[in-house]
Backbone as CSV, one residue per row, in Angstrom:
resi,resn,N_x,N_y,N_z,CA_x,CA_y,CA_z,C_x,C_y,C_z
1,MET,-25.538,-4.513,-1.406,-24.902,-3.812,-2.557,-25.353,-2.517,-3.208
2,GLU,-27.000,-2.523,-3.083,-27.292,-1.399,-3.883,-27.346,-0.510,-2.829
3,ASP,-27.405,-0.382,-1.673,-27.279,0.730,-0.563,-26.166,1.176,-0.825
4,VAL,-25.044,0.431,-0.936,-23.626,0.919,-0.847,-23.320,1.841,-2.375
5,ARG,-24.087,1.315,-3.337,-23.730,2.104,-4.549,-24.352,3.480,-4.451
6,GLY,-25.440,3.287,-4.038,-26.456,4.581,-3.411,-25.511,5.520,-2.494
7,TRP,-24.736,5.088,-1.460,-23.836,5.990,-0.844,-22.908,6.596,-1.553
8,ILE,-22.393,5.713,-2.281,-21.122,6.198,-3.173,-21.611,7.135,-4.147
9,ALA,-22.950,7.186,-4.434,-23.679,8.004,-5.740,-23.764,9.420,-4.895
10,GLU,-24.135,9.201,-3.582,-24.452,10.400,-2.756,-23.317,11.184,-2.121
11,ALA,-21.988,10.369,-2.181,-20.855,11.028,-1.618,-20.110,11.873,-2.304
12,GLN,-19.388,12.914,-1.799,-18.805,13.994,-2.570,-17.325,13.983,-1.817
13,ARG,-16.787,13.345,-0.885,-15.526,13.174,-0.691,-15.057,11.848,0.056
14,ILE,-15.066,10.973,-0.790,-14.762,9.439,-0.786,-13.297,9.228,-0.316
15,VAL,-12.821,8.740,0.537,-11.437,8.386,1.066,-11.413,6.899,0.923
16,VAL,-10.395,6.451,0.202,-10.100,5.038,-0.077,-8.936,4.607,0.700
17,LEU,-8.861,3.763,1.516,-7.653,3.042,2.309,-7.409,1.661,1.624
18,THR,-6.230,1.686,0.875,-6.065,-0.081,0.465,-4.728,-0.442,1.348
19,GLY,-5.057,-1.835,1.188,-3.878,-2.707,1.779,-3.272,-3.645,0.692
20,ALA,-2.637,-4.857,1.041,-2.064,-5.644,0.065,-3.184,-6.651,-0.772
21,GLY,-4.139,-6.647,-0.150,-5.180,-7.472,-0.735,-5.841,-6.840,-2.243
22,ILE,-5.878,-5.734,-2.169,-5.966,-5.282,-3.663,-5.171,-5.651,-4.932
23,SER,-3.803,-5.835,-4.357,-2.938,-6.431,-5.299,-2.885,-7.852,-5.772
24,THR,-3.515,-8.644,-4.803,-3.230,-10.329,-5.017,-3.816,-10.726,-6.394
25,ASP,-4.470,-9.841,-7.072,-5.323,-10.211,-7.872,-4.463,-9.967,-9.197
26,SER,-3.363,-9.097,-9.019,-2.431,-8.732,-9.806,-1.220,-9.542,-9.546
27,GLY,-1.245,-10.536,-9.038,-0.055,-11.569,-8.698,0.845,-11.163,-7.823
28,ILE,0.479,-10.149,-6.773,1.465,-9.629,-5.867,0.991,-10.413,-4.684
29,PRO,1.705,-11.361,-3.806,1.162,-11.798,-2.583,1.135,-11.003,-1.614
30,ASP,0.024,-11.046,-0.660,-0.080,-10.302,0.722,1.012,-10.797,1.595
31,PHE,0.983,-10.407,2.970,1.794,-10.642,3.776,1.346,-11.629,4.631
32,ARG,0.313,-11.527,5.367,-0.452,-12.308,6.481,-1.564,-13.262,6.130
33,GLY,-2.139,-13.062,4.856,-3.061,-13.834,4.603,-2.701,-15.430,4.412
34,PRO,-3.626,-16.244,4.127,-3.428,-17.552,4.289,-2.249,-17.934,3.241
35,GLN,-2.190,-17.412,2.027,-0.993,-17.657,1.224,-0.113,-16.586,1.281
36,GLY,-0.022,-15.740,2.297,0.737,-14.672,2.425,2.466,-14.865,2.480
37,LEU,3.011,-13.984,2.025,4.818,-14.041,2.127,5.087,-14.139,3.543
38,TRP,4.801,-13.772,4.423,5.443,-14.005,5.705,4.605,-15.328,6.448
39,THR,3.613,-15.770,6.018,2.901,-16.855,6.335,3.702,-17.963,5.905
40,ARG,3.917,-17.975,4.722,4.669,-19.343,4.029,6.275,-19.097,4.378
41,ASN,6.624,-17.972,4.422,8.059,-17.799,4.892,8.558,-17.014,5.857
42,PRO,8.228,-17.462,7.127,8.448,-16.102,8.252,9.753,-15.368,8.306
43,LYS,10.924,-16.087,7.642,12.123,-15.660,7.709,12.156,-14.470,6.530
44,ALA,11.474,-14.371,5.828,11.277,-13.246,4.739,10.873,-11.765,5.512
45,GLU,10.443,-12.090,6.920,10.151,-10.784,7.465,11.493,-10.228,8.046
46,LYS,12.594,-10.766,8.189,13.880,-10.316,8.709,14.292,-9.376,7.360
47,LEU,13.937,-9.496,6.130,14.465,-8.826,5.008,13.706,-7.265,5.257
48,SER,12.554,-7.141,5.945,11.965,-6.001,6.071,12.475,-5.357,7.572
49,ASP,13.024,-5.735,8.131,13.553,-5.204,9.393,14.754,-4.160,9.394
50,ILE,14.627,-3.030,9.656,15.869,-2.100,9.157,16.814,-2.562,10.211
51,HIS,16.885,-2.901,11.147,17.982,-3.357,12.040,18.503,-4.307,11.427
52,TYR,18.212,-5.650,11.054,18.857,-6.623,10.337,19.595,-6.148,8.976
53,TYR,18.785,-5.177,8.309,19.317,-4.844,7.088,20.491,-3.983,7.197
54,MET,20.380,-2.950,8.287,21.631,-2.127,8.156,22.909,-2.893,8.787
55,SER,22.546,-3.826,9.676,23.831,-4.456,10.226,24.315,-5.810,9.847
56,ASP,23.531,-6.386,8.643,24.115,-7.903,8.232,23.915,-7.710,6.742
57,PRO,25.291,-7.847,6.014,25.534,-7.736,4.645,24.599,-8.893,3.969
58,GLU,24.590,-10.018,4.782,23.835,-11.211,3.880,22.427,-10.954,3.687
59,VAL,21.388,-10.018,4.935,20.355,-9.712,4.783,20.192,-8.793,3.529
60,ARG,21.242,-7.646,3.363,21.074,-6.997,2.338,21.141,-7.640,0.877
61,ARG,21.943,-8.676,0.845,22.207,-9.430,-0.503,21.030,-10.081,-0.663
62,LEU,20.335,-10.482,0.259,19.020,-11.736,0.196,17.935,-10.723,-0.236
63,ALA,17.977,-9.224,0.567,17.016,-8.449,-0.013,16.954,-7.818,-1.625
64,TRP,18.242,-7.732,-1.843,18.493,-7.323,-3.213,17.958,-8.683,-4.334
65,GLN,18.206,-9.813,-3.786,17.612,-10.854,-4.677,16.172,-10.925,-4.664
66,SER,15.664,-10.637,-3.641,14.089,-10.574,-3.445,13.648,-9.553,-4.251
67,ARG,14.201,-8.371,-3.988,13.649,-7.129,-4.921,13.700,-7.439,-6.525
68,LEU,14.687,-8.165,-6.928,15.165,-8.585,-8.250,14.044,-9.554,-8.930
69,GLU,13.528,-10.481,-8.085,12.408,-11.424,-8.168,11.046,-10.688,-8.008
70,HIS,11.157,-9.723,-7.475,9.707,-9.365,-7.192,8.636,-9.381,-8.398
71,THR,7.512,-9.862,-8.091,6.278,-9.888,-9.139,5.795,-8.533,-9.299
72,ALA,6.075,-7.612,-8.705,5.706,-6.193,-8.912,6.007,-5.861,-10.398
73,TRP,7.264,-6.240,-10.532,7.652,-5.481,-11.965,7.242,-5.810,-13.098
74,THR,5.984,-7.133,-13.194,5.522,-7.557,-14.141,3.976,-7.543,-13.939
75,ALA,3.588,-7.073,-12.840,2.075,-6.807,-12.425,1.457,-5.430,-13.129
76,GLN,0.292,-5.877,-13.469,-0.549,-4.938,-14.044,-1.753,-4.537,-13.118
77,PRO,-2.223,-3.307,-13.089,-3.446,-2.827,-12.159,-4.224,-3.968,-12.749
78,ASN,-5.451,-4.469,-11.520,-6.475,-5.408,-11.996,-7.750,-4.368,-11.854
79,THR,-9.111,-5.233,-12.238,-10.037,-4.262,-12.176,-10.439,-3.485,-11.037
80,GLY,-10.046,-3.947,-9.841,-10.192,-3.516,-8.822,-9.414,-2.060,-8.517
81,HIS,-8.270,-2.040,-8.849,-7.561,-0.589,-9.176,-8.285,-0.035,-10.080
82,LYS,-8.754,-0.263,-11.347,-9.142,0.477,-12.239,-10.366,0.948,-11.620
83,ALA,-11.427,0.125,-10.697,-12.576,0.844,-10.373,-12.652,2.098,-9.542
84,LEU,-11.408,1.971,-8.751,-11.082,3.014,-7.864,-10.837,4.230,-8.602
85,VAL,-9.991,4.153,-9.855,-9.851,5.289,-10.872,-11.295,5.958,-11.312
86,GLU,-12.205,4.958,-11.211,-13.447,5.600,-11.542,-14.064,6.534,-10.884
87,LEU,-13.943,6.391,-9.532,-14.307,7.256,-8.630,-13.607,8.850,-8.663
88,GLU,-12.289,8.843,-9.072,-11.492,9.812,-9.355,-12.382,10.528,-10.746
89,ARG,-12.059,9.766,-11.642,-12.876,10.263,-12.755,-14.128,10.897,-12.718
90,ARG,-15.033,10.406,-11.624,-16.316,10.955,-11.219,-16.366,12.288,-10.476
91,GLY,-15.184,12.769,-9.872,-14.894,13.724,-9.056,-15.357,13.393,-7.776
92,LYS,-15.376,12.236,-7.337,-15.677,11.921,-5.889,-14.640,11.455,-5.081
93,LEU,-13.495,11.299,-5.758,-12.173,10.681,-4.934,-11.588,11.889,-3.983
94,HIS,-11.701,12.035,-2.540,-11.053,13.018,-1.828,-9.670,12.646,-1.871
95,ALA,-9.345,11.150,-1.571,-7.724,10.952,-1.332,-7.810,9.526,-1.285
96,LEU,-6.574,8.934,-1.589,-6.519,7.545,-1.705,-5.253,7.020,-0.867
97,ILE,-5.427,6.601,0.353,-4.449,6.254,1.267,-4.191,4.652,1.132
98,THR,-2.589,4.629,0.985,-2.462,3.005,0.778,-1.326,2.664,1.448
99,GLN,-1.418,1.412,1.832,-0.293,0.864,2.623,0.617,-0.008,1.536
100,ASN,0.272,0.140,0.288,1.126,-0.575,-0.598,2.296,0.120,-1.115
101,ILE,3.217,-0.544,-1.630,4.414,-0.060,-2.123,4.939,-0.163,-3.510
102,ASP,3.715,-0.676,-4.287,3.762,-1.153,-5.752,3.376,-0.127,-6.693
103,GLU,2.847,1.064,-6.543,2.548,2.044,-7.044,1.691,1.540,-8.356
104,LEU,0.561,0.393,-8.049,-0.347,-0.050,-9.027,-1.442,1.023,-9.221
105,HIS,-1.665,1.710,-8.229,-2.712,2.855,-8.075,-2.373,3.685,-9.210
106,GLN,-1.034,4.448,-9.178,-0.458,5.314,-10.000,-0.646,4.778,-11.445
107,LEU,-0.087,3.488,-11.662,-0.201,2.948,-12.873,-1.597,2.659,-13.768
108,ALA,-2.634,2.585,-12.640,-3.981,2.614,-13.050,-4.763,3.723,-13.691
109,GLY,-3.965,4.935,-13.187,-4.369,5.899,-13.755,-4.652,6.935,-12.718
110,HIS,-4.462,7.102,-11.352,-4.537,7.815,-10.436,-3.660,9.064,-10.495
111,ALA,-4.254,10.396,-10.423,-3.165,11.243,-10.021,-2.377,11.278,-9.080
112,ALA,-1.164,11.454,-8.984,-0.208,11.171,-8.103,-0.424,12.131,-6.878
113,ASP,-1.173,13.281,-7.076,-1.479,14.025,-5.928,-2.757,13.340,-4.852
114,LYS,-3.349,12.590,-5.669,-4.177,11.976,-4.706,-4.097,10.665,-3.998
115,VAL,-2.832,10.135,-4.253,-2.334,8.932,-3.813,-1.189,9.337,-2.478
116,ILE,-1.652,9.000,-1.149,-0.671,9.081,-0.154,-0.127,7.559,0.107
117,GLU,1.128,7.697,0.088,1.748,6.423,0.096,2.362,6.224,1.748
118,VAL,1.807,5.610,2.648,1.882,5.766,4.075,3.452,4.920,4.206
119,HIS,3.702,3.784,3.315,4.821,2.783,3.797,6.140,3.138,2.658
120,GLY,5.509,4.262,1.698,6.704,4.498,0.653,6.268,3.930,-0.584
121,THR,7.532,3.589,-1.543,7.495,2.982,-2.693,8.725,2.297,-3.106
122,MET,8.460,0.748,-3.625,9.619,-0.091,-3.834,10.332,0.447,-5.414
123,ARG,9.605,1.412,-5.979,10.316,1.782,-7.301,11.251,2.646,-7.165
124,LYS,11.632,3.333,-5.992,12.826,4.103,-5.837,13.513,3.387,-4.729
125,VAL,15.099,4.000,-4.653,15.820,3.482,-3.689,16.195,4.964,-2.886
126,VAL,16.759,4.843,-1.621,17.101,6.113,-1.094,18.572,5.362,-0.269
127,CYS,19.495,6.502,-0.314,20.780,6.418,0.477,20.385,6.341,1.984
128,MET,20.840,5.506,2.871,20.631,5.678,4.113,21.694,6.821,4.963
129,SER,22.861,7.117,4.154,23.453,8.122,4.572,23.244,9.609,4.114
130,CYS,23.198,9.561,2.943,23.158,11.087,2.308,21.704,11.332,1.768
131,GLY,20.656,10.342,1.723,19.201,10.512,1.355,19.118,10.874,-0.064
132,GLU,20.005,10.727,-0.846,19.645,10.628,-2.145,18.765,9.803,-2.657
133,ARG,17.917,9.852,-3.486,16.733,8.938,-3.913,17.253,8.906,-5.601
134,ALA,16.818,7.793,-6.020,17.005,7.140,-7.501,15.876,6.146,-7.882
135,PRO,15.737,6.184,-9.218,14.800,5.095,-9.679,15.222,3.694,-9.300
136,MET,14.713,2.813,-8.762,15.033,1.292,-8.163,15.409,0.534,-9.423
137,GLU,15.141,0.869,-10.912,15.792,0.292,-11.825,17.315,0.267,-12.090
138,LYS,17.750,1.227,-11.650,19.125,1.513,-11.950,20.022,0.676,-10.906
139,ALA,19.308,0.949,-9.729,20.099,-0.198,-8.755,20.283,-1.711,-9.247
140,LEU,18.793,-1.869,-9.596,18.737,-3.410,-9.901,19.481,-3.896,-10.902
141,ALA,19.579,-2.756,-12.027,20.584,-3.151,-13.034,22.021,-3.351,-12.557
142,ARG,22.463,-2.879,-11.665,23.689,-3.018,-11.015,23.939,-4.523,-10.210
143,VAL,22.779,-4.701,-9.789,22.381,-6.502,-9.083,22.552,-7.204,-10.245
144,ARG,22.217,-6.947,-11.254,21.960,-7.880,-12.461,23.504,-7.961,-13.020
145,SER,24.315,-7.039,-13.122,25.465,-6.903,-13.381,26.865,-7.544,-12.520
146,GLY,26.194,-7.861,-11.177,26.989,-8.859,-10.412,27.471,-7.969,-8.917
147,GLU,26.812,-6.774,-8.639,26.747,-6.117,-7.589,25.939,-6.777,-6.477
148,ALA,26.128,-7.478,-5.585,25.327,-8.064,-4.661,24.652,-7.521,-3.649
149,ASP,25.512,-6.028,-3.474,24.755,-5.026,-2.417,25.440,-3.693,-2.890
150,PRO,24.578,-3.416,-3.690,25.191,-1.850,-4.544,25.379,-0.926,-3.413
151,ALA,26.200,-0.043,-3.377,26.301,1.150,-2.457,25.975,2.457,-3.203
152,CYS,25.693,3.531,-2.514,25.312,4.779,-2.906,26.717,5.334,-3.771
153,ARG,26.604,5.788,-5.128,27.339,6.079,-5.618,27.987,7.457,-5.421
154,THR,27.040,8.240,-4.678,27.602,9.468,-4.348,28.365,9.405,-3.093
155,CYS,27.679,8.708,-2.223,28.641,8.680,-0.800,29.135,7.324,-0.106
156,GLY,28.772,6.480,-1.028,29.307,5.048,-0.537,28.270,4.462,0.299
157,GLY,26.782,5.196,0.893,26.470,4.708,1.991,25.485,3.382,1.345
158,ILE,24.751,2.833,2.257,23.842,1.640,2.245,22.616,2.316,1.543
159,LEU,22.256,1.437,0.313,21.063,1.771,-0.547,19.972,0.763,0.187
160,LYS,18.858,1.213,0.048,17.466,0.515,0.294,16.256,1.081,-0.327
161,SER,15.457,0.340,-0.480,14.059,0.616,-1.190,13.405,1.856,-0.538
162,ALA,12.929,2.648,-1.125,12.535,3.829,-0.631,10.957,3.394,0.285
163,THR,10.990,2.583,1.092,9.622,1.890,1.733,10.304,2.059,3.375
164,ILE,8.964,1.878,4.249,8.986,1.990,5.560,9.542,0.813,6.131
165,SER,10.581,0.313,6.525,10.429,-0.942,6.949,10.101,-0.942,8.464
166,PHE,9.984,-2.516,9.099,10.089,-2.313,10.489,11.154,-1.609,11.173
167,GLY,10.750,-0.999,12.409,11.958,-0.173,12.947,12.176,1.075,12.426
168,GLN,11.563,1.428,11.364,12.083,2.501,10.787,10.578,3.814,11.223
169,GLN,10.841,4.819,11.357,9.920,5.870,11.409,8.727,6.238,10.539
170,LEU,7.516,6.296,10.356,6.756,6.573,9.549,7.092,8.291,9.389
171,VAL,6.789,8.916,8.212,6.833,10.209,7.863,5.703,10.820,8.603
172,PRO,6.037,11.800,9.459,4.790,12.173,10.246,3.844,13.245,9.221
173,GLU,4.628,13.625,8.529,3.762,14.664,7.574,2.732,13.968,6.634
174,VAL,3.209,12.727,6.359,2.398,11.749,5.487,1.166,11.007,6.082
175,ILE,1.593,10.849,7.326,0.262,10.352,8.413,-0.551,11.242,8.946
176,ASP,0.100,12.351,9.059,-1.130,13.739,9.359,-2.064,13.752,8.252
177,ARG,-1.444,13.965,6.875,-2.332,14.183,6.057,-3.308,13.136,5.532
178,ALA,-3.130,11.904,5.877,-3.637,10.765,5.969,-4.945,10.675,6.916
179,MET,-4.589,11.016,8.093,-5.507,11.237,9.029,-6.376,12.432,8.911
180,GLN,-5.933,13.706,8.468,-6.844,14.861,8.350,-7.636,14.204,7.146
181,CYS,-7.265,13.654,6.017,-8.340,13.329,4.884,-9.599,12.447,5.395
182,ALA,-8.994,11.570,6.359,-10.045,10.580,6.900,-11.096,11.540,7.745
183,THR,-10.638,12.539,8.437,-11.636,13.246,8.998,-12.407,14.107,7.928
184,GLU,-12.111,14.139,6.920,-13.111,15.046,5.947,-13.606,14.158,5.120
185,ALA,-13.667,12.881,5.198,-14.412,11.967,4.600,-15.893,12.014,4.450
186,ASP,-16.675,11.788,3.576,-18.198,11.490,4.109,-18.515,9.766,3.688
187,LEU,-17.703,9.288,3.069,-17.462,7.837,2.883,-16.029,7.404,2.816
188,LEU,-15.746,6.413,3.654,-14.676,5.849,3.719,-14.487,4.200,3.376
189,LEU,-13.905,4.043,2.260,-13.828,2.670,1.856,-12.450,2.032,2.085
190,ALA,-12.512,1.016,2.951,-11.417,0.458,3.126,-11.307,-0.859,2.598
191,VAL,-10.356,-1.023,1.863,-10.037,-2.368,0.569,-8.669,-3.096,0.986
192,GLY,-8.945,-4.512,1.011,-7.645,-5.370,1.047,-6.798,-5.398,2.221
193,SER,-7.265,-4.597,3.354,-6.457,-4.471,4.643,-6.960,-4.976,5.709
194,SER,-5.919,-5.551,6.413,-6.217,-6.354,7.657,-6.532,-5.375,8.794
195,LEU,-6.562,-4.152,8.595,-6.733,-2.950,9.336,-6.134,-3.397,10.565
196,GLN,-4.597,-4.091,10.895,-4.368,-4.473,11.928,-3.085,-3.263,12.094
197,VAL,-2.771,-2.790,11.093,-1.358,-1.977,11.371,-1.327,-0.432,11.512
198,TYR,-1.131,0.084,12.648,-1.353,1.476,13.331,-0.059,2.252,12.878
199,PRO,-0.323,3.376,12.841,-1.611,4.195,12.932,-2.878,4.250,11.915
200,ILE,-2.257,3.735,10.819,-3.099,3.970,9.710,-4.499,3.225,10.016
201,ALA,-4.624,2.157,10.541,-5.722,1.478,10.753,-6.861,2.326,11.446
202,GLY,-6.263,3.419,12.465,-7.169,4.358,13.301,-7.682,5.357,12.159
203,ALA,-7.259,5.261,11.156,-8.230,6.020,10.251,-9.620,5.696,10.013
204,VAL,-9.984,4.479,10.081,-11.339,3.997,10.249,-12.147,4.471,11.175
205,PRO,-11.716,4.090,12.336,-12.908,4.827,13.534,-12.617,6.311,13.445
206,LEU,-11.442,6.878,12.919,-11.436,8.229,13.088,-12.469,8.961,12.093
207,ALA,-12.600,8.317,10.786,-13.581,8.645,9.939,-15.157,8.607,10.316
208,LYS,-15.210,7.478,11.157,-16.441,6.921,11.689,-16.976,8.099,12.457
209,ARG,-16.235,8.322,13.414,-16.792,9.545,14.387,-16.837,10.605,13.915
210,ALA,-16.081,11.251,12.723,-16.342,12.413,12.043,-17.545,12.389,11.201
211,GLY,-18.283,11.233,11.026,-19.633,11.228,10.526,-19.680,10.460,9.169
212,ALA,-18.599,9.794,8.837,-18.521,8.942,7.539,-19.191,7.694,7.712
213,ARG,-19.865,7.419,6.480,-19.977,5.957,6.444,-18.995,5.300,6.097
214,VAL,-18.870,3.766,6.418,-17.496,3.105,6.411,-18.029,1.956,5.715
215,VAL,-17.103,1.478,4.725,-17.491,0.177,3.945,-16.291,-0.574,3.586
216,ILE,-16.187,-1.694,4.254,-14.927,-2.879,4.343,-15.365,-3.942,3.103
217,VAL,-14.108,-3.788,2.392,-14.127,-5.046,1.313,-12.539,-5.559,1.608
218,ASN,-12.862,-6.745,2.278,-11.802,-7.661,2.240,-11.850,-9.309,2.368
219,ALA,-10.952,-9.951,1.932,-11.214,-11.554,2.155,-11.449,-11.937,3.514
220,GLU,-10.626,-11.492,4.376,-10.836,-11.888,5.936,-11.422,-10.974,7.007
221,PRO,-12.176,-11.313,8.045,-12.558,-10.407,8.892,-11.543,-9.504,9.284
222,THR,-12.051,-8.085,9.650,-11.376,-7.369,10.320,-11.544,-6.809,11.458
223,PRO,-10.810,-6.029,12.185,-11.306,-5.741,13.799,-12.304,-4.782,13.757
224,PHE,-12.459,-4.174,12.582,-13.524,-3.104,12.563,-15.016,-3.230,11.907
225,ASP,-15.244,-4.645,11.651,-16.314,-4.984,10.884,-17.580,-4.710,11.687
226,ASP,-17.317,-4.977,12.896,-18.633,-4.624,13.910,-19.139,-3.034,13.761
227,LEU,-18.119,-2.037,13.345,-18.192,-0.570,13.215,-18.517,-0.062,11.777
228,ALA,-18.267,-0.975,10.872,-18.886,-0.687,9.618,-20.178,-0.618,9.125
229,ASP,-20.484,0.024,8.244,-21.859,0.195,7.673,-22.347,-0.929,6.725
230,ALA,-20.924,-1.205,6.176,-21.238,-2.441,4.969,-20.148,-3.325,4.938
231,VAL,-19.964,-4.533,4.916,-18.896,-5.343,4.912,-18.979,-6.466,3.874
232,PHE,-17.985,-6.571,2.763,-18.114,-7.424,1.899,-16.845,-8.453,2.075
233,ASN,-17.045,-9.628,2.438,-15.791,-10.502,2.330,-15.862,-11.520,1.131
234,ASP,-15.569,-10.626,-0.006,-15.617,-11.323,-1.411,-14.102,-10.955,-2.131
235,SER,-14.292,-11.285,-3.332,-13.037,-10.986,-4.151,-13.393,-9.430,-4.381
236,ILE,-12.066,-8.746,-4.395,-12.068,-7.316,-4.268,-12.391,-6.999,-5.934
237,SER,-11.599,-7.570,-6.817,-11.709,-7.382,-8.058,-13.026,-7.511,-8.711
238,ALA,-13.830,-8.174,-7.945,-15.271,-8.311,-8.454,-16.096,-7.487,-7.861
239,VAL,-16.060,-6.921,-6.384,-16.790,-6.296,-5.509,-16.688,-4.845,-6.273
240,LEU,-15.415,-4.388,-6.245,-15.160,-3.201,-6.428,-15.985,-2.358,-7.783
241,PRO,-15.740,-3.274,-8.955,-16.409,-2.655,-10.039,-17.844,-2.545,-9.939
242,ALA,-18.379,-3.412,-9.329,-19.788,-3.540,-8.970,-20.195,-2.506,-8.114
243,LEU,-19.592,-1.871,-7.256,-19.836,-0.801,-6.424,-19.561,0.501,-7.188
244,CYS,-18.232,0.596,-7.857,-17.962,2.035,-8.329,-18.238,2.472,-9.502
245,ARG,-19.230,1.457,-10.450,-19.537,1.690,-11.793,-20.460,2.849,-11.956
C-alpha cells in the first residue's frame, strides 16, 4: 500500500480505467460478478442486445421497465468515486476512462472533459432513426404516463438509451482518445473492471508497454494481474481512499 501511495505521489499523468465494480457500493449491481445482473438473470442480457431490441417490441417494453426501475436513479457516488476526484483536485488525473454508464463520476465532481465514456450514458436517450438526443428522464416520464415503448417525437423512430449495446459499434473517436491517453500515462489505475471486455481492456498492456506502472483494484482476479505492479483484491471503497488521499 505504501509503495503505491508513493507511486501516486510521484505520478503526473494518472489514467484511471473504471468498470462496474466501483459502483456496486453505490447499490448498482455489476454484470459478471457472483451477484451480477447477468449472473442472476441471464435473460436480462437480451435487453442489452441491439438486434433483439430493434426487432422485438416486447424486448423494448421490458427494457423500458428495467430502465424505470434502475437503481442508478437513486444511487450516489461512494468513497471510491470521491477518492478519484481527489486525484483530479491534486492535478494528477490525465483522464478517467469508464465502462460505466451511470455518470456517478461526474456526479462525484469530475470535470466532464476528463471523463471518457466508452459505453455511453444511460442518462440520455437517442433516436435510432434521426439521431436526436434528449434527457432520459423525459422518456421515463412518458413510460410512467402509460407509454410502454415511447417513440421519437420528431420522427417516430425507436428510442434507446444512449449506451452501446451488444451488437453496436463503439465510437471510434472515443476509443482512439482512450487508447491515446493510456499511452500517455505514467500510472494506470484499473478499478472495478474484469478487464475482459475489448478493446478497452487492451489499454492496460498498452500503458504498461509505454512505461506506465499498472495498479489493479478489483474484487475478483483479472487476466492482467501478472502484468500489474500491484494488485488489490479488496473493497474498492476502502482501498481507493487509502491510496489516493
